[in-house]
VEXGU-886283 format. One record per residue (C-alpha): x negated, y negated, z negated; residue in one letter. Coordinates in steps of 0.02 Angstrom, whole numbers. Layout:
# VEXGU-886283
+--------+--------+--------+---+
!      X !      Y !      Z ! r !
+--------+--------+--------+---+
!      X !      Y !      Z ! A !
...
+--------+--------+--------+---+
***
This chain:
# VEXGU-886283
+--------+--------+--------+---+
!      X !      Y !      Z ! r !
+--------+--------+--------+---+
!   -820 !    724 !  -1708 ! M !
!   -752 !    672 !  -1539 ! Q !
!   -795 !    498 !  -1479 ! T !
!   -657 !    383 !  -1419 ! N !
!   -712 !    410 !  -1241 ! T !
!   -704 !    600 !  -1260 ! M !
!   -528 !    588 !  -1331 ! R !
!   -476 !    474 !  -1188 ! L !
!   -550 !    595 !  -1061 ! F !
!   -452 !    739 !  -1137 ! A !
!   -295 !    634 !  -1127 ! A !
!   -333 !    597 !   -945 ! M !
!   -344 !    783 !   -907 ! L !
!   -177 !    813 !   -992 ! L !
!   -103 !    672 !   -888 ! G !
!   -170 !    745 !   -726 ! I !
!   -101 !    917 !   -770 ! A !
!     69 !    839 !   -803 ! A !
!     66 !    767 !   -628 ! C !
!     80 !    942 !   -555 ! D !
!    265 !    941 !   -601 ! T !
!    388 !    850 !   -492 ! Y !
!    466 !    700 !   -573 ! A !
!    653 !    688 !   -588 ! D !
!    698 !    505 !   -572 ! F !
!    868 !    458 !   -643 ! K !
!    876 !    269 !   -656 ! T !
!    782 !    115 !   -600 ! F !
!    722 !     -9 !   -731 ! P !
!    880 !   -113 !   -713 ! D !
!    985 !     40 !   -756 ! G !
!   1053 !     75 !   -581 ! T !
!   1050 !    258 !   -525 ! P !
!    904 !    323 !   -421 ! V !
!    976 !    407 !   -265 ! P !
!    937 !    593 !   -252 ! E !
!    842 !    553 !    -92 ! W !
!    695 !    497 !   -201 ! F !
!    678 !    670 !   -281 ! N !
!    659 !    761 !   -115 ! D !
!    476 !    776 !    -65 ! T !
!    503 !    904 !     71 ! S !
!    416 !    870 !    237 ! I !
!    515 !    868 !    400 ! P !
!    483 !   1025 !    505 ! K !
!    404 !    977 !    671 ! T !
!    496 !   1118 !    761 ! D !
!    658 !   1031 !    716 ! R !
!    604 !    861 !    782 ! L !
!    605 !    906 !    966 ! G !
!    498 !    981 !   1102 ! K !
!    309 !    980 !   1071 ! P !
!    204 !    882 !   1196 ! Y !
!     22 !    936 !   1174 ! V !
!    -77 !    793 !   1248 ! I !
!   -208 !    905 !   1331 ! T !
!    -68 !    986 !   1432 ! D !
!    -35 !    816 !   1511 ! F !
!   -207 !    755 !   1562 ! G !
!   -290 !    700 !   1399 ! A !
!   -464 !    773 !   1371 ! V !
!   -564 !    809 !   1215 ! N !
!   -699 !    677 !   1240 ! D !
!   -735 !    548 !   1106 ! S !
!   -823 !    433 !   1231 ! T !
!   -676 !    403 !   1349 ! I !
!   -537 !    280 !   1306 ! I !
!   -376 !    374 !   1344 ! Q !
!   -243 !    248 !   1300 ! T !
!   -155 !    262 !   1467 ! E !
!   -150 !    453 !   1465 ! A !
!    -83 !    459 !   1287 ! L !
!     47 !    325 !   1320 ! Q !
!    109 !    422 !   1471 ! K !
!    142 !    573 !   1360 ! V !
!    240 !    465 !   1236 ! I !
!    341 !    387 !   1377 ! D !
!    376 !    558 !   1454 ! L !
!    439 !    628 !   1289 ! A !
!    550 !    475 !   1264 ! A !
!    623 !    491 !   1439 ! S !
!    662 !    674 !   1406 ! D !
!    761 !    632 !   1249 ! G !
!    620 !    634 !   1122 ! G !
!    490 !    753 !   1056 ! G !
!    330 !    776 !    955 ! V !
!    166 !    709 !   1025 ! I !
!     38 !    838 !    968 ! V !
!   -146 !    793 !    950 ! I !
!   -243 !    959 !    953 ! P !
!   -413 !    993 !    877 ! E !
!   -541 !    870 !    947 ! G !
!   -572 !    682 !    954 ! T !
!   -467 !    570 !   1065 ! F !
!   -513 !    385 !   1083 ! L !
!   -374 !    259 !   1112 ! S !
!   -316 !     80 !   1104 ! G !
!   -141 !     28 !   1049 ! A !
!     -5 !    161 !   1069 ! L !
!    181 !    123 !   1064 ! F !
!    299 !    259 !   1005 ! F !
!    478 !    256 !   1065 ! K !
!    642 !    307 !    980 ! P !
!    650 !    495 !    962 ! G !
!    461 !    521 !    973 ! T !
!    346 !    579 !    833 ! H !
!    160 !    603 !    804 ! L !
!     82 !    765 !    741 ! H !
!   -105 !    791 !    714 ! L !
!   -161 !    971 !    702 ! E !
!   -302 !   1025 !    587 ! K !
!   -466 !    961 !    658 ! G !
!   -379 !    830 !    765 ! A !
!   -441 !    650 !    764 ! R !
!   -351 !    505 !    846 ! L !
!   -488 !    374 !    848 ! K !
!   -458 !    190 !    880 ! G !
!   -563 !     92 !   1001 ! S !
!   -679 !    -32 !    916 ! D !
!   -652 !   -162 !   1053 ! A !
!   -510 !   -283 !   1014 ! I !
!   -475 !   -299 !   1201 ! T !
!   -393 !   -127 !   1192 ! N !
!   -254 !   -194 !   1079 ! Y !
!   -120 !   -301 !   1163 ! Q !
!    -64 !   -466 !   1090 ! I !
!    120 !   -449 !   1043 ! I !
!    248 !   -534 !    931 ! P !
!    219 !   -454 !    761 ! T !
!    227 !   -487 !    574 ! R !
!     70 !   -533 !    477 ! L !
!     33 !   -622 !    314 ! E !
!    214 !   -665 !    281 ! G !
!    254 !   -737 !    451 ! Q !
!    301 !   -685 !    628 ! T !
!    162 !   -728 !    750 ! I !
!     79 !   -669 !    909 ! N !
!    -63 !   -554 !    859 ! Y !
!   -146 !   -390 !    904 ! F !
!    -46 !   -229 !    904 ! A !
!    -96 !    -88 !    787 ! A !
!   -171 !     76 !    844 ! L !
!     -4 !    164 !    808 ! V !
!    153 !     59 !    834 ! N !
!    335 !    110 !    810 ! A !
!    477 !    -17 !    822 ! D !
!    662 !     27 !    803 ! H !
!    614 !    210 !    783 ! C !
!    735 !    280 !    656 ! D !
!    677 !    449 !    590 ! G !
!    497 !    421 !    648 ! F !
!    369 !    542 !    575 ! T !
!    181 !    560 !    572 ! I !
!    126 !    730 !    507 ! S !
!     -8 !    863 !    506 ! G !
!   -180 !    900 !    434 ! E !
!   -279 !    792 !    556 ! G !
!   -351 !    617 !    545 ! T !
!   -313 !    445 !    614 ! I !
!   -479 !    353 !    618 ! D !
!   -475 !    165 !    640 ! G !
!   -659 !    162 !    685 ! N !
!   -669 !     -5 !    597 ! G !
!   -854 !    -32 !    561 ! H !
!   -883 !   -153 !    705 ! R !
!   -732 !   -253 !    647 ! F !
!   -802 !   -256 !    470 ! Y !
!   -969 !   -322 !    531 ! D !
!   -885 !   -459 !    631 ! E !
!   -776 !   -511 !    483 ! F !
!   -919 !   -528 !    360 ! W !
!  -1025 !   -623 !    487 ! L !
!   -881 !   -746 !    513 ! R !
!   -869 !   -768 !    325 ! R !
!  -1054 !   -814 !    317 ! K !
!  -1028 !   -949 !    448 ! V !
!   -859 !  -1005 !    381 ! N !
!   -819 !   -953 !    201 ! P !
!   -639 !  -1008 !    229 ! K !
!   -616 !   -890 !    376 ! C !
!   -445 !   -808 !    363 ! T !
!   -400 !   -627 !    397 ! N !
!   -314 !   -676 !    559 ! L !
!   -465 !   -767 !    629 ! E !
!   -571 !   -609 !    623 ! A !
!   -472 !   -526 !    766 ! L !
!   -449 !   -345 !    713 ! R !
!   -310 !   -216 !    724 ! P !
!   -209 !   -129 !    591 ! R !
!   -199 !     60 !    596 ! M !
!    -10 !     84 !    590 ! A !
!    129 !    -44 !    609 ! Y !
!    306 !     24 !    587 ! I !
!    448 !   -101 !    599 ! S !
!    638 !   -112 !    599 ! N !
!    655 !     75 !    565 ! S !
!    746 !    189 !    443 ! K !
!    704 !    361 !    374 ! D !
!    517 !    356 !    408 ! V !
!    406 !    497 !    342 ! T !
!    216 !    502 !    342 ! I !
!    145 !    664 !    273 ! S !
!    -14 !    764 !    252 ! G !
!   -133 !    667 !    363 ! I !
!   -294 !    573 !    327 ! H !
!   -303 !    389 !    375 ! M !
!   -480 !    319 !    372 ! V !
!   -580 !    163 !    418 ! N !
!   -439 !     50 !    473 ! S !
!   -499 !   -112 !    551 ! G !
!   -373 !   -213 !    449 ! F !
!   -221 !   -160 !    344 ! W !
!   -203 !     29 !    355 ! T !
!    -13 !     45 !    347 ! N !
!    101 !   -104 !    373 ! H !
!    288 !    -74 !    366 ! L !
!    406 !   -217 !    403 ! Y !
!    595 !   -222 !    381 ! N !
!    608 !    -35 !    351 ! C !
!    720 !     71 !    239 ! E !
!    701 !    244 !    166 ! R !
!    514 !    270 !    187 ! I !
!    416 !    418 !    120 ! K !
!    228 !    443 !    108 ! Y !
!    196 !    621 !     50 ! I !
!     21 !    690 !     18 ! G !
!    -71 !    563 !    126 ! V !
!   -255 !    519 !     99 ! T !
!   -303 !    339 !    141 ! I !
!   -486 !    288 !    139 ! L !
!   -596 !    140 !    187 ! A !
!   -773 !     90 !    133 ! P !
!   -779 !     11 !    -40 ! T !
!   -966 !     18 !    -76 ! D !
!  -1123 !    -32 !     16 ! G !
!  -1118 !   -129 !    179 ! Y !
!  -1007 !   -157 !    266 ! P !
!   -856 !   -140 !    154 ! K !
!   -689 !   -130 !    241 ! G !
!   -609 !   -302 !    211 ! P !
!   -421 !   -309 !    181 ! S !
!   -396 !   -124 !    219 ! T !
!   -240 !   -114 !    108 ! D !
!   -177 !     65 !     99 ! A !
!     12 !     34 !    111 ! I !
!     91 !   -138 !    136 ! D !
!    279 !   -144 !    111 ! L !
!    345 !   -302 !    193 ! D !
!    534 !   -327 !    171 ! V !
!    554 !   -141 !    137 ! C !
!    681 !    -54 !     26 ! N !
!    696 !    123 !    -42 ! D !
!    517 !    186 !    -34 ! V !
!    441 !    344 !   -108 ! L !
!    251 !    364 !   -111 ! I !
!    210 !    533 !   -188 ! S !
!     52 !    634 !   -211 ! G !
!    -57 !    516 !   -107 ! C !
!   -239 !    467 !   -134 ! H !
!   -300 !    290 !    -94 ! M !
!   -475 !    217 !    -96 ! N !
!   -483 !     56 !      4 ! V !
!   -566 !   -113 !    -10 ! N !
!   -408 !   -206 !    -61 ! D !
!   -236 !   -162 !   -129 ! D !
!   -168 !     14 !   -142 ! G !
!     20 !    -13 !   -130 ! V !
!     58 !   -196 !    -96 ! C !
!    230 !   -276 !    -94 ! L !
!    260 !   -416 !     30 ! K !
!    405 !   -514 !    100 ! G !
!    354 !   -692 !    142 ! G !
!    270 !   -845 !     69 ! K !
!    289 !  -1033 !     61 ! G !
!    388 !  -1163 !    -33 ! T !
!    548 !  -1127 !     67 ! Y !
!    516 !   -939 !     80 ! V !
!    697 !   -894 !     36 ! D !
!    767 !   -996 !    181 ! T !
!    660 !   -927 !    323 ! I !
!    736 !   -792 !    435 ! P !
!    634 !   -632 !    434 ! G !
!    582 !   -648 !    252 ! N !
!    665 !   -541 !    122 ! G !
!    652 !   -431 !    -34 ! P !
!    555 !   -271 !    -63 ! S !
!    652 !   -167 !   -188 ! Q !
!    674 !      9 !   -256 ! R !
!    496 !     74 !   -237 ! V !
!    431 !    229 !   -327 ! I !
!    246 !    274 !   -331 ! V !
!    236 !    449 !   -403 ! D !
!     85 !    558 !   -449 ! R !
!    -38 !    462 !   -341 ! C !
!   -224 !    440 !   -371 ! S !
!   -318 !    278 !   -342 ! F !
!   -503 !    251 !   -320 ! G !
!   -588 !     84 !   -304 ! K !
!   -436 !    -13 !   -245 ! T !
!   -388 !   -186 !   -305 ! N !
!   -232 !   -116 !   -390 ! A !
!   -118 !     32 !   -394 ! G !
!     31 !    -82 !   -361 ! V !
!     12 !   -266 !   -317 ! T !
!    153 !   -392 !   -311 ! F !
!     61 !   -476 !   -170 ! G !
!     10 !   -646 !   -113 ! S !
!    147 !   -635 !     20 ! E !
!    287 !   -573 !    -92 ! A !
!    427 !   -670 !   -175 ! W !
!    576 !   -557 !   -216 ! D !
!    529 !   -385 !   -285 ! C !
!    623 !   -278 !   -410 ! S !
!    651 !   -100 !   -470 ! N !
!    473 !    -37 !   -449 ! V !
!    416 !    121 !   -538 ! I !
!    239 !    190 !   -549 ! M !
!    242 !    362 !   -630 ! K !
!    101 !    480 !   -683 ! D !
!    -36 !    400 !   -579 ! C !
!   -224 !    417 !   -607 ! T !
!   -361 !    287 !   -582 ! F !
!   -547 !    300 !   -552 ! D !
!   -636 !    132 !   -547 ! G !
!   -478 !     40 !   -492 ! T !
!   -476 !   -146 !   -528 ! Y !
!   -297 !   -149 !   -595 ! H !
!   -155 !    -30 !   -628 ! V !
!    -30 !   -171 !   -601 ! L !
!    -66 !   -342 !   -529 ! L !
!     50 !   -492 !   -509 ! F !
!    -15 !   -625 !   -388 ! K !
!     75 !   -787 !   -425 ! M !
!     74 !   -924 !   -291 ! R !
!    116 !  -1099 !   -354 ! P !
!    174 !  -1142 !   -177 ! D !
!    303 !  -1001 !   -173 ! T !
!    454 !   -970 !   -287 ! P !
!    431 !   -788 !   -339 ! Q !
!    553 !   -674 !   -429 ! Q !
!    475 !   -512 !   -495 ! Y !
!    591 !   -408 !   -602 ! R !
!    620 !   -234 !   -672 ! N !
!    451 !   -147 !   -665 ! V !
!    403 !     16 !   -752 ! L !
!    231 !     96 !   -766 ! V !
!    244 !    264 !   -854 ! D !
!     94 !    379 !   -875 ! G !
!    -64 !    290 !   -816 ! A !
!   -231 !    377 !   -850 ! T !
!   -411 !    344 !   -800 ! G !
!   -533 !    201 !   -783 ! T !
!   -490 !     23 !   -726 ! V !
!   -557 !   -153 !   -749 ! R !
!   -394 !   -222 !   -820 ! N !
!   -233 !   -124 !   -840 ! A !
!   -114 !   -270 !   -812 ! V !
!   -152 !   -443 !   -748 ! E !
!    -46 !   -594 !   -701 ! V !
!   -157 !   -695 !   -586 ! Q !
!   -134 !   -868 !   -509 ! T !
!   -166 !   -854 !   -321 ! W !
!   -214 !  -1010 !   -222 ! K !
!   -300 !   -937 !    -70 ! Q !
!   -234 !  -1026 !     87 ! F !
!   -121 !  -1129 !    -27 ! F !
!      9 !  -1242 !     56 ! D !
!    136 !  -1317 !    -62 ! K !
!    260 !  -1445 !      7 ! V !
!    393 !  -1548 !    -80 ! E !
!    551 !  -1458 !   -137 ! R !
!    670 !  -1530 !   -263 ! D !
!    716 !  -1435 !   -364 ! P !
!    578 !  -1305 !   -343 ! M !
!    644 !  -1136 !   -407 ! P !
!    543 !  -1072 !   -554 ! M !
!    439 !   -916 !   -526 ! S !
!    465 !   -775 !   -652 ! I !
!    401 !   -604 !   -700 ! V !
!    535 !   -520 !   -806 ! D !
!    570 !   -349 !   -882 ! N !
!    403 !   -259 !   -865 ! V !
!    374 !    -97 !   -961 ! T !
!    203 !    -15 !   -975 ! F !
!    201 !    147 !  -1074 ! R !
!    116 !    315 !  -1102 ! N !
!    -56 !    256 !  -1046 ! A !
!   -228 !    326 !  -1085 ! H !
!   -356 !    211 !  -1006 ! L !
!   -536 !    155 !  -1012 ! V !
!   -541 !    -29 !   -963 ! C !
!   -710 !   -100 !   -916 ! T !
!   -650 !   -277 !   -954 ! R !
!   -489 !   -280 !  -1054 ! N !
!   -314 !   -209 !  -1057 ! F !
!   -204 !   -362 !  -1024 ! Y !
!   -241 !   -533 !   -947 ! R !
!   -139 !   -686 !   -903 ! D !
!   -161 !   -873 !   -919 ! R !
!    -56 !  -1015 !   -988 ! K !
!     26 !  -1111 !   -847 ! T !
!    184 !  -1207 !   -806 ! D !
!    194 !  -1126 !   -634 ! D !
!    287 !   -970 !   -691 ! Y !
!    379 !   -890 !   -837 ! I !
!    335 !   -719 !   -909 ! L !
!    471 !   -633 !  -1010 ! S !
!    522 !   -466 !  -1085 ! N !
!    359 !   -368 !  -1071 ! F !
!    356 !   -203 !  -1168 ! T !
!    198 !   -105 !  -1207 ! F !
!    215 !     63 !  -1295 ! S !
!    121 !    225 !  -1329 ! D !
!    -45 !    160 !  -1263 ! I !
!   -223 !    211 !  -1302 ! I !
!   -352 !    101 !  -1214 ! A !
!   -537 !     73 !  -1237 ! E !
!   -621 !    -88 !  -1178 ! S !
!   -764 !   -205 !  -1224 ! P !
!   -639 !   -346 !  -1251 ! D !
!   -491 !   -292 !  -1356 ! I !
!   -404 !   -461 !  -1352 ! T !
!   -218 !   -428 !  -1331 ! F !
!   -143 !   -601 !  -1320 ! D !
!     42 !   -599 !  -1275 ! L !
!     80 !   -779 !  -1327 ! T !
!    117 !   -832 !  -1148 ! N !
!    258 !   -703 !  -1138 ! I !
!    433 !   -740 !  -1198 ! S !
!    500 !   -594 !  -1302 ! N !
!    355 !   -471 !  -1292 ! P !
!    374 !   -302 !  -1377 ! K !
!    241 !   -178 !  -1431 ! T !
!    247 !     -5 !  -1508 ! S !
!    104 !    115 !  -1543 ! D !
!    -27 !     17 !  -1448 ! V !
!   -206 !     65 !  -1494 ! S !
!   -343 !    -41 !  -1417 ! L !
!   -518 !     20 !  -1462 ! R !
!   -679 !    -72 !  -1429 ! Q !
!   -803 !     14 !  -1317 ! T !
!   -948 !     85 !  -1414 ! Q !
!  -1115 !     17 !  -1351 ! Q !
+--------+--------+--------+---+
***
């Protein structure tokens, strides 16, 4: 007779096989139509994006010991002055500090190519940028693109953040000062794309980012297709806060066929924080996000409604697989920020996680001020269905609190195995369940 675990593993394999077929998304959880744009996973052809500018044709050399920021930036600037084009990184390793792409320029990494970030923070300029829900002066990323509609990064090569020295420095600071913030550790993100529309990242590997791997701010119509995003999650040093994809005031996003294994969140929604978050210019919603047929390793969550988010809705996670992930879906609730999370669908989750769904109070770097009346935070209209999971802790967790209201959660067609099969939905207003089978792990 099959054990529960064997049956779950068979179900996982069926789920993975199903992921080979393209999804056809019709409606968002609130019933509004999904634009056909979301069902197009084709990759832009580089020969249609403009003239190729192979960096070695313009003075860059294949030498991983020489910082070539100036040479690479000259190629970008030349392409921009000529009306745009594709900056091609050929096979080899090219070391650089912060690069700034211009409107009409693109980045393509050929097979065997490695754009490697300098591990000295002095090679990243301090610029006005967006971080942790605020606009501040901070270090530029390795790859920067601002007001670059149509910007693409493509190819079979690798962007390497070379982050191990930054990891060491972060953890040493934490030993001296346990309250050390991310910003005090002085480290660069890998890619920062801002104020842009129709952005496509495809095919590449992104590894060892010093800080957040991908940070997109105030962008629309973003696609990540077949991208692999990795940072150390075991041993020492782990890559702190190496979030795979951070969506900060971003709308209409498709993340399809990607693999993420980072030492923090996989896909994280952001948009601002603070008691008056909804009144501060630059803050805003992140809405209409689809995460389709992705695989997650040891990330904090497949999708996190993050500690710097406040207005997020119409989020779909479809046919995703998990291998040692902490959560499928995580809601971080800040008592100092009025948060509105609505219309969320998880359909087809398979694999191994700590907890499938958790609503978690988040008080790190907490700063509540007086506001009367303080808008109530809510999580409303969440559907979790068609799941086959092994949970190493339990399937669902929340806590009783007056800081937020949970309502209209639906769980259906679920098989989950866990050591703790408590399934307490009493803190949810109007919960619904159908065909939920929670089985206790056999010791």
